[in-house]
C-alpha positions, 0 to 999 in steps of 0.5 A, spaced: 229 570 653 224 564 652 217 565 649 211 566 653 207 565 647 201 561 649 201 558 642 208 555 643 206 548 644 203 548 637 209 550 634 213 545 629 217 540 632 222 535 629 219 530 625 225 526 623 232 524 626 237 521 621 245 521 621 249 524 617 254 521 611 260 524 615 259 521 622 263 525 627 270 525 624 270 531 619 268 537 623 271 541 629 267 542 635 261 548 634 259 546 627 254 541 629 251 539 635 249 532 634 244 528 639 247 523 644 244 518 638 249 521 633 243 524 629 240 530 627 233 533 628 229 536 622 223 540 623 219 541 616 219 548 613 215 554 614 211 558 609 216 563 609 222 557 608 218 555 602 217 562 599 225 563 600 226 557 596 222 561 590 228 566 589 233 563 584 238 568 585 238 566 593 238 559 591 244 559 586 248 563 591 247 559 597 243 564 601 236 561 601 239 554 603 243 557 609 236 560 611 232 554 610 237 549 614 238 554 620 230 554 620 229 547 620 235 544 623 237 548 629 243 544 631 247 546 625 251 552 627 255 553 621 252 551 614 258 554 610 262 549 614 258 543 612 261 537 607 257 537 600 255 530 602 251 532 608 248 538 605 245 533 600 242 528 606 240 534 610 236 537 604 233 530 603 231 530 610 228 537 610 224 534 604 222 528 607 219 532 614 216 537 609 212 533 604 211 527 608 216 522 605 215 522 598 217 527 592 214 527 585 219 528 580 218 527 572 222 521 569 223 519 561 224 512 559 230 511 556 227 505 552 221 509 549 222 516 551 215 516 555 215 521 560 211 520 567 211 522 574 214 518 579 213 519 587 220 518 590 220 514 597 225 519 601 225 515 607 228 509 602 233 514 600 235 516 607 235 509 610 240 506 604 245 512 606 252 510 605 257 513 610 264 516 609 270 513 611 275 517 617 280 518 612 281 517 604 288 517 601 291 516 594 298 513 593 301 515 587 307 512 584 312 517 586 311 515 593 307 521 595 300 520 599 295 525 597 290 525 603 283 528 600 276 529 603 269 531 599 267 538 597 265 543 602 258 546 601 262 553 598 265 548 593 259 545 591 256 552 590 262 554 586 261 548 581 254 549 580 254 556 579 260 555 574 256 550 570 250 554 570 254 560 567 258 556 562 251 553 560 248 560 559 254 562 555 254 556 550 246 557 549 247 564 548 253 563 542 249 557 539 243 561 539 246 567 535 248 568 528 256 567 530 261 565 525 265 558 526 271 562 529 267 566 534 264 560 536 270 556 537 273 562 541 267 562 546 268 554 547 275 555 548 274 559 553 269 555 556 274 549 556 279 553 560 274 556 565 272 548 566 279 546 567 281 552 572 275 550 576 277 543 576 284 545 579 281 549 584 276 544 586 281 538 587 286 543 591 280 545 596 279 537 597 286 535 598 288 536 606 295 534 605 300 531 601 305 527 604 312 523 603 314 521 610 321 518 607 323 524 604 320 529 610 315 532 605 308 534 609 304 540 605 298 543 606 298 550 603 293 550 597 297 555 593 303 549 593 298 544 592 295 548 586 302 548 583 303 541 584 297 539 581 298 543 574 305 540 574 304 532 575 302 527 569 295 526 567 295 519 570 296 522 577 291 527 576 286 522 574 287 518 580 286 524 585 280 526 581 277 519 581 278 518 588 275 525 590 269 524 585 268 517 588 267 520 595 263 525 593 257 520 591 257 517 598 251 519 602 244 519 600 241 513 595 241 517 589 238 511 584 231 508 584 229 502 580 223 505 575 218 501 571 216 505 565 208 505 565 208 505 558 213 499 555 214 496 562 222 497 561 226 497 568 232 501 569 236 505 575 234 512 575 238 517 578 235 523 582 239 529 582 239 532 589 243 538 588 241 544 592 239 549 586 234 544 585 231 543 592 225 546 590 
């Protein structure tokens, strides 16, 4: 039922319109309702949205961002189906709509170590966005063609959560009076976990593996995972590097920065990952 609130005309409205890095090629119908221009409309956050983002557990498991994106970008119908590239773009758009084009962050000069505040131009990050190609293929020496895509939102959260847990374990063991043998055992387990996660993330980023000359066309995740664990390191690196590269497509992450103390100029990389949203 349509609201009859006499104050409805004063409700928030879209403050920003922007395309997504994925364009129109990566989603099934019903996930995003793009405008005729191919863009999405973004509203600023409410006070409730900002409070939601202060819950670190909800941020880490993704619930907070799902709530905020549903609130600010109602044309997104299924947040969990989005690519990581689009999530980062949407996050930046919500920041821009809410904080009036800029966001302050702390930077450290790599030359003199001076720390200062830097006001990021979020419009610049959006205006200089790059876009995904309709298809990415890694051709291996074996004759196989590996079709890959960027991380999905759940993949991104899985990776961030794993990084958090591994870092917590490492800090814990370093801060305890443990023997070298105990530390080595813990670090060995951390490396095994990282290797396992790497295979899982690469598997989820492979759409299919094809060799037309031999009638091979495989899309089953379990079969692909077994394949990844039994190919040479060179082939694995080719696939991994391509996936890493396409995951950087989207929002402009680097800004030219000048140190206010020593005047050193460098390209500063900004982290737009969801856990650092607030």
